[in-house]
C-alpha positions as CSV (number, residue, x, y, z in Angstrom):
1,X,20.0,-42.1,30.0
2,X,21.6,-41.9,26.7
3,X,23.9,-39.5,25.9
4,X,21.5,-37.8,23.7
5,X,19.1,-36.4,26.1
6,X,21.7,-34.9,27.6
7,X,22.3,-32.8,24.8
8,X,20.3,-29.7,25.4
9,X,22.8,-26.8,23.0
10,X,25.5,-27.3,21.2
11,X,28.4,-26.4,23.8
12,X,27.2,-29.7,25.5
13,X,28.9,-31.8,22.8
14,X,33.0,-30.4,23.4
15,X,32.5,-32.4,26.8
16,X,32.0,-35.7,25.2
17,X,35.3,-37.8,24.2
18,X,35.9,-38.9,20.7
19,X,34.8,-42.6,22.1
20,X,31.5,-41.0,23.5
21,X,30.4,-39.1,20.6
22,X,30.9,-42.1,17.9
23,X,28.5,-43.8,20.7
24,X,26.3,-40.4,20.0
25,X,26.4,-40.9,16.8
26,X,24.8,-44.6,16.8
27,X,22.1,-43.3,19.0
28,X,21.0,-40.5,17.0
29,X,20.9,-42.6,13.6
30,X,18.8,-45.0,15.8
31,X,16.6,-42.1,17.1
32,X,16.1,-41.0,13.4
33,X,14.7,-44.4,12.5
34,X,12.3,-45.0,15.0
35,X,11.0,-41.9,14.8
36,X,10.6,-40.6,11.6
37,X,9.7,-44.4,11.0
38,X,6.4,-42.7,12.8
39,X,5.9,-39.9,11.3
40,X,7.1,-39.9,7.9
41,X,10.1,-37.2,7.0
42,X,13.4,-36.9,5.4
43,X,15.4,-40.0,6.5
44,X,17.5,-41.0,4.3
45,X,19.2,-37.6,3.9
46,X,19.9,-37.3,7.9
47,X,21.3,-40.7,8.3
48,X,24.2,-39.2,6.0
49,X,24.8,-36.2,7.7
50,X,25.2,-37.1,11.3
51,X,29.4,-37.2,11.9
52,X,29.2,-34.3,10.2
53,X,26.5,-32.3,11.2
54,X,27.8,-33.3,15.0
55,X,31.4,-32.1,13.6
56,X,29.9,-28.4,12.5
57,X,28.9,-28.1,15.8
58,X,31.7,-28.9,17.6
59,X,34.1,-27.1,16.2
60,X,32.2,-23.9,15.1
61,X,29.8,-21.8,18.2
62,X,26.3,-21.5,16.7
63,X,24.5,-19.1,16.7
64,X,27.7,-16.6,17.2
65,X,28.6,-18.7,14.2
66,X,25.9,-18.7,11.4
67,X,24.7,-22.4,10.1
68,X,23.3,-22.8,6.8
69,X,21.5,-26.0,5.7
70,X,21.0,-26.6,1.4
71,X,18.6,-28.2,1.4
72,X,16.9,-28.0,4.8
73,X,15.6,-31.5,4.8
74,X,18.8,-32.7,6.2
75,X,18.6,-30.6,9.5
76,X,16.9,-33.3,11.8
77,X,20.9,-33.8,13.5
78,X,20.8,-30.4,13.9
79,X,17.5,-29.9,15.5
80,X,18.3,-32.8,17.9
81,X,21.4,-30.9,19.2
82,X,19.9,-27.6,19.6
83,X,17.5,-28.8,21.8
84,X,14.6,-30.1,20.1
85,X,14.0,-33.7,20.5
86,X,10.3,-34.0,20.9
87,X,9.6,-35.6,17.3
88,X,6.5,-37.2,17.8
89,X,4.9,-34.4,15.8
90,X,7.7,-34.0,12.7
91,X,6.2,-32.4,10.0
92,X,2.4,-32.2,11.9
93,X,0.3,-29.4,12.8
94,X,1.7,-27.2,15.3
95,X,4.3,-29.8,15.5
96,X,8.1,-29.8,14.1
97,X,8.9,-28.1,11.2
98,X,10.9,-30.7,8.6
99,X,12.8,-27.7,8.1
100,X,15.1,-25.0,9.6
101,X,12.5,-22.8,11.2
102,X,13.1,-19.3,13.4
103,X,9.9,-19.5,15.2
104,X,11.7,-23.2,16.5
105,X,15.5,-22.2,17.2
106,X,17.9,-18.9,17.2
107,X,19.8,-21.7,15.4
108,X,18.0,-21.7,12.8
109,X,18.5,-19.2,9.9
110,X,16.9,-20.0,6.7
111,X,13.5,-21.8,6.1
112,X,13.1,-22.1,2.4
113,X,14.3,-25.1,1.0
114,X,14.7,-24.4,-2.5
115,X,17.7,-25.4,-3.2
116,X,21.2,-23.9,-4.3
117,X,20.7,-20.7,-2.4
118,X,22.6,-21.3,0.4
119,X,25.9,-20.1,-0.7
120,X,24.1,-16.7,-1.5
121,X,22.7,-16.7,2.4
122,X,26.2,-17.3,3.1
123,X,27.9,-14.6,0.6
124,X,25.5,-12.2,2.3
125,X,25.6,-12.9,6.2
126,X,29.7,-13.0,5.6
127,X,29.2,-9.4,4.1
128,X,26.7,-7.8,7.0
129,X,29.7,-9.3,9.4
130,X,32.3,-7.3,8.0
131,X,31.1,-4.2,7.7
132,X,29.4,-4.1,11.6
133,X,32.9,-5.4,12.5
134,X,31.9,-8.8,13.4
135,X,34.3,-10.4,11.1
136,X,35.3,-12.9,12.9
137,X,31.9,-14.7,12.8
138,X,32.3,-17.2,10.7
139,X,29.2,-18.7,8.1
140,X,29.2,-22.2,7.8
141,X,26.9,-23.5,5.3
142,X,26.3,-27.6,4.4
143,X,25.7,-27.8,0.7
144,X,24.4,-31.3,-0.6
145,X,26.4,-32.1,-4.0
146,X,23.0,-31.8,-6.0
147,X,22.7,-28.6,-5.2
148,X,25.7,-27.7,-6.8
149,X,24.3,-28.7,-10.3
150,X,21.9,-24.8,-9.1
151,X,23.6,-21.6,-11.3
152,X,22.7,-19.8,-8.2
153,X,25.5,-21.5,-6.3
154,X,28.1,-20.6,-8.7
155,X,27.4,-17.6,-8.7
156,X,27.7,-17.2,-5.1
157,X,30.7,-18.9,-5.2
158,X,31.7,-16.0,-7.6
159,X,31.8,-13.6,-4.7
160,X,32.4,-15.7,-1.6
161,X,35.7,-16.2,-3.6
162,X,37.0,-13.0,-4.5
163,X,37.1,-11.6,-0.9
164,X,39.9,-14.1,1.1
165,X,39.5,-12.4,4.3
166,X,35.6,-13.0,4.5
167,X,35.2,-16.2,7.0
168,X,33.3,-18.6,5.1
169,X,33.1,-22.5,5.0
170,X,31.3,-24.5,2.5
171,X,31.0,-28.0,3.6
172,X,30.0,-30.3,0.2
173,X,27.7,-33.6,1.9
174,X,28.5,-35.3,-1.0
175,X,26.2,-38.3,-1.0
176,X,26.5,-39.3,-4.9
177,X,22.8,-38.1,-5.0
178,X,20.8,-35.1,-4.9
179,X,16.9,-37.2,-4.9
180,X,18.5,-39.5,-7.4
181,X,22.1,-40.0,-8.2
182,X,23.3,-36.7,-9.5
183,X,24.7,-36.5,-13.1
184,X,26.2,-34.3,-15.0
185,X,29.7,-32.9,-15.9
186,X,29.7,-31.5,-11.6
187,X,29.1,-34.9,-10.9
188,X,32.0,-36.4,-13.0
189,X,34.3,-33.5,-11.4
190,X,32.9,-34.4,-7.9
191,X,34.0,-38.4,-8.4
192,X,38.0,-37.2,-9.6
193,X,38.1,-35.4,-6.3
194,X,37.1,-38.6,-4.4
195,X,41.0,-39.6,-3.6
196,X,43.8,-38.7,-0.6
197,X,44.7,-35.6,-0.7
198,X,46.9,-33.3,1.3
199,X,45.6,-29.9,2.3
200,X,46.8,-29.5,5.7
201,X,49.9,-27.6,4.6
202,X,48.2,-25.2,2.1
203,X,45.8,-24.6,4.4
204,X,47.9,-23.0,6.3
205,X,48.3,-19.1,6.6
206,X,52.0,-19.6,6.9
207,X,51.9,-21.8,3.6
208,X,50.1,-18.8,2.1
209,X,52.6,-15.5,3.6
210,X,55.6,-17.9,2.1
211,X,53.7,-18.3,-1.2
212,X,53.1,-14.4,-1.2
213,X,56.7,-13.3,-0.9
214,X,58.4,-15.7,-3.5
215,X,55.7,-14.0,-5.5
216,X,56.6,-10.5,-4.7
217,X,60.5,-11.4,-5.0
218,X,60.3,-13.3,-8.0
219,X,58.0,-10.8,-9.7
220,X,59.7,-8.0,-8.8
221,X,63.1,-9.5,-10.3
222,X,63.3,-9.0,-13.6
223,X,62.3,-10.6,-16.9
224,X,64.5,-13.7,-15.0
225,X,62.8,-13.5,-12.0
226,X,59.0,-13.4,-13.8
227,X,60.3,-16.3,-15.9
228,X,61.0,-18.1,-12.7
229,X,58.0,-17.5,-11.2
230,X,55.8,-18.5,-13.9
231,X,57.7,-22.1,-14.2
232,X,57.5,-22.9,-11.0
233,X,53.7,-22.3,-10.6
234,X,53.0,-24.2,-13.2
235,X,55.0,-27.0,-12.0
236,X,53.0,-26.9,-8.7
237,X,49.8,-26.7,-9.9
238,X,50.9,-29.6,-12.1
239,X,51.8,-31.7,-10.0
240,X,49.2,-30.9,-7.3
241,X,46.1,-31.5,-10.1
242,X,47.7,-35.0,-11.0
243,X,48.0,-36.2,-7.4
244,X,44.4,-34.0,-6.7
245,X,42.4,-32.4,-8.7
246,X,40.7,-30.0,-7.6
247,X,41.1,-27.3,-10.3
248,X,37.6,-26.9,-10.4
249,X,37.1,-24.8,-6.8
250,X,40.8,-23.5,-7.0
251,X,40.4,-21.8,-10.1
252,X,37.6,-19.8,-8.4
253,X,40.1,-18.9,-5.9
254,X,38.3,-21.1,-3.2
255,X,41.2,-23.0,-1.0
256,X,39.5,-27.0,-1.0
257,X,40.0,-29.3,1.3
258,X,39.1,-33.0,1.0
259,X,38.0,-35.1,0.3
260,X,37.0,-36.7,3.8
261,X,35.4,-39.4,4.8
262,X,32.2,-37.5,6.1
263,X,31.3,-40.9,8.6
264,X,35.0,-40.6,10.5
265,X,34.5,-38.0,13.4
266,X,38.0,-37.1,13.6
267,X,38.8,-36.8,10.0
268,X,35.6,-34.5,9.8
269,X,36.9,-32.4,13.2
270,X,40.5,-32.1,11.6
271,X,39.3,-30.5,8.2
272,X,36.6,-28.4,9.7
273,X,39.1,-27.4,12.0
274,X,41.5,-26.5,9.1
275,X,39.5,-24.5,7.5
276,X,38.5,-22.0,10.4
277,X,42.1,-21.8,11.3
278,X,42.6,-20.7,7.3
279,X,40.0,-17.7,8.3
280,X,38.8,-17.5,4.3
281,X,36.8,-18.8,2.0
282,X,37.0,-22.5,2.2
283,X,35.8,-25.5,0.7
284,X,35.3,-28.4,2.4
285,X,34.5,-31.9,0.4
286,X,32.7,-34.6,2.5
287,X,32.5,-38.2,1.7
288,X,29.3,-39.5,3.0
289,X,26.4,-41.9,1.9
290,X,22.9,-41.9,2.2
291,X,20.8,-43.7,4.4
292,X,23.9,-44.3,6.5
293,X,23.8,-47.0,8.8
294,X,20.3,-48.4,7.7
295,X,20.2,-51.2,5.4
296,X,16.6,-50.7,4.1
297,X,17.6,-47.4,2.7
298,X,20.9,-48.5,2.3
299,X,19.0,-51.1,-0.4
300,X,16.5,-48.7,-1.8
301,X,17.9,-48.3,-4.7
302,X,15.8,-45.3,-6.0
303,X,16.1,-43.2,-3.5
304,X,17.7,-44.7,-0.7
305,X,15.0,-43.3,1.3
306,X,14.9,-39.9,0.6
307,X,11.9,-39.5,2.4
308,X,9.4,-41.9,3.5
309,X,5.9,-42.0,4.9
310,X,5.0,-43.9,7.9
311,X,7.2,-47.2,7.6
312,X,7.8,-50.2,9.6
313,X,11.1,-49.4,11.6
314,X,12.7,-52.9,10.8
315,X,11.6,-53.8,7.6
316,X,11.7,-50.3,6.2
317,X,8.2,-51.2,4.3
318,X,5.3,-48.5,4.1
319,X,2.7,-49.7,7.4
320,X,-0.2,-48.7,4.8
321,X,-0.2,-49.8,1.1
322,X,-1.4,-47.1,-1.3
323,X,-4.7,-48.0,-2.8
324,X,-5.8,-45.5,-5.2
325,X,-3.3,-44.2,-7.7
326,X,-1.7,-41.3,-7.2
327,X,-1.5,-37.9,-9.5
328,X,2.1,-38.7,-10.7
329,X,1.2,-42.2,-11.7
330,X,-1.4,-41.0,-14.0
331,X,1.1,-38.5,-15.5
332,X,4.2,-40.9,-15.2
333,X,1.5,-43.6,-17.9
334,X,0.0,-41.3,-19.9
335,X,3.3,-39.3,-20.7
336,X,4.8,-42.6,-21.7
337,X,2.4,-43.5,-23.9
338,X,2.3,-40.2,-25.3
339,X,6.2,-40.4,-25.8
340,X,5.4,-44.2,-27.7
341,X,3.3,-42.1,-29.8
342,X,5.4,-39.2,-30.5
343,X,9.0,-39.0,-31.7
344,X,9.2,-35.2,-31.0
345,X,7.9,-35.5,-27.3
346,X,11.3,-35.1,-25.0
347,X,11.2,-34.8,-21.2
348,X,13.0,-32.4,-19.2
349,X,13.2,-32.7,-15.3
350,X,15.5,-30.6,-12.4
351,X,17.1,-33.5,-10.1
352,X,13.4,-35.0,-10.0
353,X,12.8,-37.9,-12.0
354,X,11.3,-40.6,-10.1
355,X,9.3,-37.5,-8.3
356,X,7.4,-36.4,-11.0
357,X,6.6,-38.9,-13.0
358,X,9.4,-38.8,-15.9
359,X,10.8,-42.5,-14.9
360,X,8.5,-45.0,-16.9
361,X,9.4,-42.4,-19.8
362,X,13.0,-42.6,-19.3
363,X,12.9,-46.1,-19.3
364,X,11.4,-46.5,-22.7
365,X,13.6,-43.5,-24.0
366,X,16.3,-42.6,-22.5
367,X,17.9,-40.9,-24.7
368,X,14.8,-38.4,-25.1
369,X,14.8,-37.2,-21.2
370,X,17.0,-34.9,-19.7
371,X,18.0,-34.0,-16.5
372,X,19.6,-31.0,-16.0
373,X,20.4,-30.9,-12.5
374,X,18.8,-28.4,-9.8
375,X,18.5,-25.7,-12.8
376,X,14.5,-24.5,-13.5
377,X,15.9,-21.4,-15.0
378,X,18.0,-23.1,-17.3
379,X,15.4,-26.5,-18.4
380,X,12.4,-23.6,-19.5
381,X,15.5,-22.4,-21.7
382,X,16.5,-25.0,-22.9
383,X,13.2,-26.1,-23.8
384,X,12.5,-23.2,-25.7
385,X,15.7,-24.3,-27.5
386,X,14.6,-27.4,-28.2
387,X,11.3,-26.5,-29.5
388,X,13.0,-24.6,-31.9
389,X,14.5,-27.4,-32.8
390,X,11.5,-29.0,-34.0
391,X,10.8,-30.8,-30.7
392,X,7.8,-30.5,-28.2
393,X,9.3,-30.2,-24.7
394,X,7.3,-31.6,-21.4
395,X,9.1,-30.0,-18.2
396,X,8.1,-31.3,-15.1
397,X,8.6,-29.8,-12.1
398,X,7.1,-29.2,-8.6
399,X,4.9,-26.1,-9.0
400,X,6.7,-24.4,-6.1
401,X,9.8,-24.2,-8.7
402,X,8.7,-22.7,-11.1
403,X,9.0,-19.3,-9.5
404,X,12.6,-19.8,-10.0
405,X,12.0,-20.3,-14.0
406,X,9.4,-17.2,-14.4
407,X,11.7,-15.0,-16.2
408,X,12.4,-18.1,-18.6
409,X,9.0,-18.7,-19.0
410,X,7.9,-15.7,-19.8
411,X,10.5,-14.0,-21.9
412,X,11.9,-17.1,-23.7
413,X,9.0,-19.4,-24.2
414,X,6.0,-17.7,-24.6
415,X,7.4,-14.2,-26.1
416,X,9.5,-16.8,-28.8
417,X,5.6,-18.8,-28.9
418,X,7.5,-21.7,-28.3
419,X,5.7,-24.7,-28.0
420,X,6.4,-26.1,-24.5
421,X,4.7,-27.7,-22.1
422,X,5.5,-27.1,-18.8
423,X,3.3,-29.7,-15.9
424,X,3.6,-28.9,-12.2
425,X,3.1,-31.4,-9.7
426,X,2.4,-30.8,-6.1
427,X,0.3,-27.9,-6.8
428,X,-1.5,-26.4,-4.4
429,X,-1.5,-27.1,-0.7
430,X,0.9,-29.8,-0.4
431,X,1.2,-30.2,3.5
432,X,3.8,-31.2,5.9
433,X,6.7,-29.7,3.8
434,X,5.6,-26.5,4.9
435,X,5.4,-22.7,3.7
436,X,8.3,-23.2,1.0
437,X,7.1,-26.6,-0.8
438,X,3.1,-25.2,-1.2
439,X,2.7,-24.8,-4.7
440,X,0.3,-22.1,-4.5
441,X,1.5,-19.3,-6.4
442,X,2.1,-20.6,-9.9
443,X,-2.0,-19.7,-10.9
444,X,-1.7,-16.1,-10.1
445,X,2.1,-16.1,-11.6
446,X,0.6,-17.3,-14.7
447,X,-1.5,-15.1,-15.8
448,X,0.3,-12.5,-16.7
449,X,2.5,-14.5,-19.3
450,X,0.5,-13.6,-22.4
451,X,-0.6,-16.4,-25.3
452,X,-0.6,-19.0,-22.0
453,X,-2.5,-22.1,-22.0
454,X,-3.7,-23.5,-18.4
455,X,-5.6,-26.5,-17.9
456,X,-6.5,-27.4,-14.1
457,X,-7.6,-31.2,-14.3
458,X,-9.9,-32.1,-11.8
459,X,-9.1,-35.9,-11.8
460,X,-6.9,-38.9,-13.3
461,X,-9.9,-38.8,-16.7
462,X,-9.3,-35.1,-17.1
463,X,-5.7,-35.1,-16.5
464,X,-5.1,-37.7,-19.6
465,X,-7.4,-35.7,-21.4
466,X,-6.0,-32.3,-20.8
467,X,-2.3,-33.6,-21.2
468,X,-3.0,-35.0,-25.0
469,X,-4.3,-31.5,-25.4
470,X,-1.4,-29.5,-23.9
471,X,1.2,-31.0,-26.5
472,X,-1.1,-30.9,-29.3
473,X,-0.1,-26.9,-29.2
474,X,2.9,-25.9,-30.6
475,X,2.5,-22.2,-30.7
476,X,2.4,-21.2,-27.2
477,X,3.1,-22.2,-23.9
478,X,1.0,-24.8,-22.2
479,X,0.3,-25.8,-18.2
480,X,-1.2,-28.4,-16.7
481,X,-0.7,-28.3,-12.9
482,X,-2.1,-31.4,-10.5
483,X,-2.0,-32.2,-6.6
484,X,-0.2,-34.1,-4.4
485,X,-1.2,-37.9,-3.5
486,X,-4.2,-39.6,-4.2
487,X,-6.3,-38.8,-7.3
488,X,-9.8,-39.0,-6.3
489,X,-12.7,-41.7,-8.2
490,X,-13.4,-39.5,-11.8
491,X,-16.3,-37.4,-11.5
492,X,-18.3,-36.9,-15.0
493,X,-19.9,-33.9,-16.2
494,X,-23.8,-33.8,-17.3
495,X,-22.7,-31.5,-20.2
496,X,-19.4,-30.4,-21.9
497,X,-19.9,-26.7,-23.6
498,X,-18.6,-25.9,-27.3
499,X,-15.6,-23.9,-25.3
500,X,-14.3,-26.9,-24.0
501,X,-16.0,-26.7,-20.3
502,X,-18.0,-28.8,-18.2
503,X,-21.1,-28.7,-16.3
504,X,-20.5,-31.1,-13.3
505,X,-24.3,-30.2,-11.7
506,X,-27.1,-27.8,-12.2
507,X,-29.1,-27.8,-8.9
508,X,-32.7,-26.5,-8.3
509,X,-33.3,-24.8,-4.7
510,X,-36.5,-27.1,-4.7
511,X,-38.1,-24.5,-2.8
512,X,-40.9,-21.9,-3.4
513,X,-38.5,-19.3,-5.2
514,X,-39.2,-18.2,-9.1
515,X,-36.6,-20.7,-10.8
516,X,-33.7,-18.1,-10.8
517,X,-30.4,-19.3,-11.2
518,X,-28.7,-18.2,-7.7
519,X,-25.1,-19.1,-8.1
520,X,-22.5,-20.4,-10.4
521,X,-19.7,-22.2,-8.6
522,X,-16.4,-22.6,-10.8
523,X,-14.5,-25.3,-9.7
524,X,-10.8,-25.3,-10.5
525,X,-8.7,-28.5,-10.5
526,X,-9.3,-30.8,-7.6
527,X,-11.9,-28.6,-5.8
528,X,-14.5,-30.1,-7.8
529,X,-15.5,-32.2,-4.4
530,X,-15.8,-29.3,-2.4
531,X,-17.7,-27.6,-5.6
532,X,-20.5,-30.0,-5.2
533,X,-20.7,-30.6,-1.8
534,X,-21.1,-26.6,-1.4
535,X,-23.6,-27.2,-4.0
536,X,-25.7,-29.8,-1.9
537,X,-25.9,-27.6,1.0
538,X,-26.9,-24.2,-0.9
539,X,-29.8,-26.6,-2.3
540,X,-30.6,-27.7,1.4
541,X,-31.0,-23.4,2.2
542,X,-33.3,-22.9,-1.1
543,X,-30.7,-21.7,-3.2
544,X,-30.2,-23.0,-6.9
545,X,-26.4,-23.4,-8.3
546,X,-24.4,-24.6,-11.4
547,X,-21.4,-26.2,-11.2
548,X,-19.0,-25.9,-13.9
549,X,-15.3,-27.2,-14.5
550,X,-13.2,-24.6,-17.1
551,X,-11.1,-27.5,-17.7
552,X,-8.4,-24.7,-19.0
553,X,-8.7,-21.8,-16.5
554,X,-6.8,-19.9,-19.3
555,X,-7.6,-18.6,-21.4
556,X,-10.8,-17.8,-19.9
557,X,-13.8,-19.5,-21.9
558,X,-16.4,-17.0,-23.5
559,X,-19.3,-19.8,-22.1
560,X,-18.1,-18.9,-18.4
561,X,-18.6,-15.2,-18.8
562,X,-22.5,-16.0,-20.6
563,X,-22.7,-18.2,-17.5
564,X,-21.8,-15.4,-14.8
565,X,-24.6,-13.1,-16.6
566,X,-27.4,-15.4,-16.1
567,X,-26.3,-15.7,-12.6
568,X,-27.0,-14.0,-9.7
569,X,-23.4,-14.3,-8.2
570,X,-20.3,-16.2,-9.2
571,X,-18.5,-17.7,-6.6
572,X,-14.5,-19.0,-8.0
573,X,-13.0,-22.2,-5.7
574,X,-9.3,-22.3,-6.2
575,X,-6.4,-23.9,-4.5
576,X,-4.1,-20.7,-5.2
577,X,-3.5,-17.6,-4.1
578,X,-6.7,-15.5,-4.7
579,X,-5.2,-12.4,-4.9
580,X,-4.4,-11.9,-8.6
581,X,-5.7,-16.0,-9.1
582,X,-8.2,-17.7,-11.4
583,X,-11.5,-15.8,-9.6
584,X,-10.0,-12.6,-10.2
585,X,-9.2,-13.3,-13.6
586,X,-13.1,-14.3,-14.5
587,X,-14.1,-11.2,-12.4
588,X,-11.7,-9.0,-15.0
589,X,-13.3,-10.3,-18.5
590,X,-16.8,-10.4,-17.0
591,X,-16.2,-6.3,-16.7
592,X,-14.4,-6.3,-20.2
593,X,-17.7,-7.9,-21.2
594,X,-19.7,-5.7,-19.8
595,X,-21.1,-8.4,-17.2
596,X,-21.6,-7.0,-13.6
597,X,-22.8,-9.9,-11.9
598,X,-21.2,-10.0,-8.4
599,X,-18.3,-12.8,-8.1
600,X,-16.2,-14.1,-4.7
601,X,-13.1,-15.8,-5.2
602,X,-12.5,-18.3,-2.9
603,X,-8.7,-19.6,-2.7
604,X,-5.9,-18.7,-0.2
605,X,-4.7,-16.0,1.6
606,X,-1.6,-14.2,0.8
607,X,0.1,-15.5,3.5
608,X,3.1,-18.4,4.1
609,X,0.9,-21.4,5.3
610,X,2.3,-23.2,8.3
611,X,2.7,-27.2,8.0
612,X,-0.3,-29.9,8.5
613,X,-2.0,-32.0,6.6
614,X,-3.8,-30.4,3.2
615,X,-6.9,-30.9,4.9
616,X,-5.8,-29.4,8.2
617,X,-4.4,-26.0,6.0
618,X,-7.4,-26.2,4.2
619,X,-9.9,-25.6,7.0
620,X,-7.5,-23.6,8.8
621,X,-7.9,-21.1,5.9
622,X,-11.4,-21.5,5.5
623,X,-11.7,-23.4,2.3
624,X,-13.9,-26.0,3.4
625,X,-17.8,-26.7,2.2
626,X,-19.1,-25.4,5.2
627,X,-17.7,-22.4,5.2
628,X,-18.0,-21.9,1.5
629,X,-21.6,-22.8,1.6
630,X,-22.2,-20.0,4.7
631,X,-20.6,-17.2,2.9
632,X,-22.0,-18.0,-0.4
633,X,-25.7,-18.5,1.8
634,X,-25.4,-14.9,3.4
635,X,-23.6,-13.2,-0.3
636,X,-27.3,-14.5,-1.5
637,X,-29.5,-13.5,1.2
638,X,-27.4,-9.5,0.9
639,X,-25.9,-9.5,4.4
640,X,-22.5,-9.9,3.5
641,X,-20.6,-8.3,0.3
642,X,-20.1,-9.0,-2.7
643,X,-23.9,-9.3,-2.4
644,X,-25.8,-11.2,-5.2
645,X,-28.1,-9.8,-7.9
646,X,-31.1,-8.9,-5.9
647,X,-34.7,-10.6,-7.6
648,X,-36.9,-8.7,-9.5
649,X,-39.2,-6.6,-7.0
650,X,-36.2,-6.9,-4.3
651,X,-34.2,-4.1,-3.0
652,X,-30.5,-3.4,-3.2
653,X,-28.6,-4.7,-0.3
654,X,-26.9,-2.8,1.5
655,X,-25.2,-5.4,4.6
656,X,-22.9,-3.8,7.1
657,X,-21.3,-0.7,5.9
658,X,-17.8,-0.6,7.7
659,X,-16.4,2.3,10.1
660,X,-14.0,4.8,8.3
661,X,-11.5,5.5,10.9
């Protein structure tokens, strides 16, 4: 039995001596490499926080003390020492979540893994501790250095630093990277702090008391005393900043310890103990290596195995080589080609240059691609300014992160009719990353933005086509969204209508019924394969259908309303939340035009969907061809609402009338 198997809760770590702890750290690294290689997951970040996590759990007492991770993908070691060592189902349906999960453990607090929020959580938790008489409980926030590029983190620091009695310890896990290397002024400042400093004395309460005594004594001594205080204070600050330039933090009122070697267990525990003994807000700056202890990760320059699929643990090579191109790579090639043709095209990313497909553009035109850090709000408003200055910005984000910049899209971009294109990667159900990473909210949010154009391409050809149409719009925001993973084969239309709507199929019933158009199926984006499957199943039941892809779901094409009037029922299939989604918007446009055809919105429920593969999640919520076809047949037959328009001579169906309590 290894040491790791004897660790069931954090207090078990405190009975192990330092030599054993070093062995445990190595054992944990080997466990992570072996297990994550089999399931995929965030390997590099977790290899880098082994000693840091162990030190935190030895010095602080979770769950009495609250530990918050920003972002949660660096919590695997935390899971291991809090009783969760079955990693065989990591990120799989009904298995261990890839982020903290309150349902798994009392030691987990923040499930969302949108970066830069942990310090606000720490601020709120520590305020609550004070007000409920539990001010002796610490809050420890583990913040990746990339998360400090988000403005929300500094809003929180501003509030935390204002109260010297709150027991908040901010551990900056500085590996010089978020996904790729962290860049910008903050990164430069952190780099300047990476040298030995003397902080043991400065964080002692006696030191603070002595300073306060001399401050009061000199300032009450008249003009001469005040002059002496100012002179000595300036001299002290100058020497300190020359020796250890931590002014970035201390100017905000935060005590700073570091930088320390985040892989030296003794140094980590000593620094955390100092921070704990200070009993006020403290920054502990720890230098770590992403991918520590695993040569293939350290050698991987792009992201040091930030996230991997199933790999060979010996070599780090993927077990299965990718066949089809990914949606992201199709976008990457096309935007780079467009940038070659148009000098006004610029790219903006939020610390995700490689994942969102802007790397090729950046390598060809580095002066025209801007990484703003984890700062989506700033990205959108900066883009509005660039548009005003004569450029056409293309802001590439994960769809889930658009939520954070909605106000800026609405009030800075749309209100000013700025020609800005937002490209949303990982739209819809993304799978193993779980609730905070599904890109399922965007289409419902975007419905309320005046003048916005929203495209949902169904295949690679349409992605290229619609991206070019998007960047041609100069007086309104445009959004192009696409899924995660491999793009399927192109789905060719049998006809394109005058306003750009593609007709994918017209399927007669094949039965003895009159040639009435029964069902209009509106397929949104990547749902075209499912929509065509539904059409086939309906045909087998003697029900005719027409399948269309709007291509641009906003504004709603007039031809969709016309087609709806000539069918008995409309079924809109989308991979966003159906409340306020595309189907809801089409129904509103139909009613405004006087078309009363029934419409069924088929999409995602308003729920936080647990992790699993995309197919598993869609099946769980009933977004399968079998279920959609079954429901549609019932609606056509008049046994399920909404009822299809009856054929001539048929009675109006009544269905099952629910009892009202």
